[in-house]
N, C-alpha and C positions, 0 to 999 in steps of 0.2 A: 072680487072676488080671481081663483087663478082663472084663468084663460083654458077653454072645456076641452078643447083641443088639444092644447098640453096636458093635460093630464090624461088624454086619448094615447095620446105616444107613450106619453109613459109609462104606462098601463102594456101599452105593444113589448112596450123594449122588455120589462118584468117577468111579459110569458115568456118574450123568446131567450131571456135567460134563465127560465125553465126548464125549455124543452134545449136549452143546450147543453144543462149540468142530467139530465136528464140522459144524452147521449151517452157523455161523459162517465160518465155511473156507470153504462152499458157496456164499456167495453173492459173487452181480463186484463188485472192488471191494473185498471186506472189506482189513483191515490182521491180521496173525495178531492172537492177543499171548496174551506168551508167562505163561504161569502158572508160578511161580516156587516151590518144593515144600519151599524151604530159606525161608531170609530174606532179605523185602528187600530187597533196594538200588536205588541210584537214579542211573542210569550218569549221567555229564559229560555237557552236549548237546552235541554235534557244535559243532565250527568249521569252516566256511567263509569261505572265505578270496577274494575276489572280487576280482582281478586286471582292473583302471582298463584302459580299451579304449586303444594307441598310435593315442598320435595326429598324422598326419604328414600336417608341413606339407612344400605345395606350392613350388617357388623355382620363379618363373620366370626361367630364361634371360632376364638382359640384353642387345642386342645394339648394341651400336659401331655406327651407323650414317658415316660418315665420306664428306662432300660430293666430290661430284669434282670434279677441277684445272679451276681456268679455264683455258680455250679461248688455246688459245698463237699467237700473233696472230701473223701473217707474218711477217719480217723486215722491217724499211721501208729500201729502197733508197734514198737520196735521188739525186734526177737528176743524168744527170751537170753540171757549168760548164763549158761550152763558155768557154776564154777567148778576148780578143777576140786576134787576129792582130798583134806588135808592128809600132808606127809607127814606120817607116823612118827610121832613123839620120839626122838633122837634122844639117848638117857644123857643128862651129862655127865660128866669122865670128871671121879673125882676132886680135890685139890692135893697135888703131890705130899705123902710124908717126908715133913722136914729134915730126919733121918736120910732121909734115903738120898739130898740135896748133896748135890759135888760139893766133897772137902777144898781142900791146898793144892792135897796129894793130885787129884782127878782136873784139876786145873792146870796142870805146873803138867801133864799131858796131851795136852790137848793139841801144842804143838806151840810155831812159834809163836813170838809177840815182836812187831812188828809197826816201828814208828816212824815217820816221813809228812814228806812236805809235798809238793807235787808232782816229781817226776817215780816220787816209791801209787802215788798216786797212778798214776799214768798201767803202773806195771798190774794193778789189782782185781777185782774181779768185779772196782766197775768200770775200765774201760780193755786193757786187754787175760789181765787173768791166766799172770805168767808165775804171781806167786805164792804159789803150790803149797810150798812148806811156809804158810803164814798162817796160822794159826785162828790171827785177830790181826787186823791189817789200822790203825788208825793214820790217818793220810788226809793234809788238808792246805786248801792251796794257799803259797802265800807263809806259811805256818814261818817262824824263825826259831835255830839255836836257846835263842832263852828261854824257851818255852819248854823245850822238853820237860828238864827238874820238875819241876809242877805237875805238867803232864806223868810222869812216872811216879812221882811218886803218891799223888795219886788214885790209883792203880789199882793196890793192893798185890793177891799175891798173880807172881810171876808165873810162866810154866818151866819152864829149860833149858829152852834159848831165849833172847832175844835181840830185838837188828833192829840197830838207829845210822838212819838218812838222814843231818838235818845239815845248816848248813850254802843251802842255795841259794837262799832269802836273802843273808848279811853274812856280818864276820864270825866268828868263832871264836871266844876267845876259850882261854883255857879253863878260867870258876865253869863255866857254863858248863864242860865234859868232865868238869870233876863232878860236881850237883848232879848229870844227869848218873857219873857211871853208879856213885854215890849211892843210890836211888836204886836199884842190881844188883849190888855188892853179891849180897846172894846166892846170883843168878850164875847158875853153870855156868853157859856158856856166851857173851856176852858178844855179836859184833855190828862198827865200828864201819858204812859205808862212806869211804870220800867222797869228792864232786867232780862233776868234768863239766862244766862252763864253756867249752872252746874259748878261753881267751873272751867268755859276752861278760864276763864281772872284773871290776879287780879286785877281790880277795879268792880271791881263788886258789892261790895261791897257797895265801896263810891257813882257808881251809886247810889242809887238806894235811898241812907242817905243824897243825895243833894236832890233831886225826894222829896221827905221829907218834907224835912223841904224845899223849896222854895209853894212847896200849900199853904204852916204854915203863908207865906209873902205875898200869894196873898190869894183873901181871893173867889175866884172865878172857882180858881185851884184846879179840881178836879183828885185824880192816881188812875189809874190803876191798876193792884195792878194783874202783870204775876207773877211777882218774885213763890207770892202765891198762886196761881192758878198753876200752871205748877209745884209747888216742885211735887217732887216723880210721875213726868208721864212721860219716858223717852221711850215712843212710840209716844209721841207729836213733840221730836224731829228729825232730822238723824245726829247731826251731838253734839250734844250740843246746840248748836245754831239756827238752824235751821227748821223749822219746818216740823210736816209727815203735811197727811190731819187730820188724828184727833187732832192736833194738834193745825194748820190755823182754825179747827172750833174751835172750844175752845177758843182760839185766841180772834178771833171774841165777840164771843159771853163773853170775862170778859169785853171788851171796850165797848160795845153795852151794858155791863151791869151801868158800871160808869155815859155811856152817861144817 
């Protein structure tokens, strides 16, 4: 059996512990202590779960701005086009009466028919217009004397006078001249114009000789001596062959004198 004294000491110690605990509990903020009378056991540490704050992302609403439509222009109204009043109808002229058309006799009095090459063309109304005695001029650049007969044969009725000036562009033969003169044998007056080439063409002399000989064979043929009239007048030519304005005046005067 334990000693009585030991029990008393243990009881006193237990009472002291109770007193001390009471004093400790009476202090503010005191944490009560747990006194275990049994075997000491260590409680597992408390686990604290921390919940992360929820982050809220605010998305600003997207606003789409549509530009206003362009102003509508008022419709453009074209000004009314006022058409001019129609012109009064002109009565068509009746066709000519065949009986009133020109006869060969009328054509014969219409003026001289003139056939030539580029020299005559220079004095025609296309250029200087000095051949006022010619009612009809058929002049062409580059025309040869050999073409003259066919042109005259195709012409038809002639007026009372015919002038021919060919030979500038090449030699003229007796046969060329006779064929032309035969085509106009019924014409009262025929004039052959000789050539002035100012030494620029080798056939100048032979052409003029053939023209003079033809006039001797055909009694109604006259020669307009352009070669003699223009000799020494360089200012009448722009290139030795073709006419200037003073040359065109002199050329026409030479032909008129022969008519």
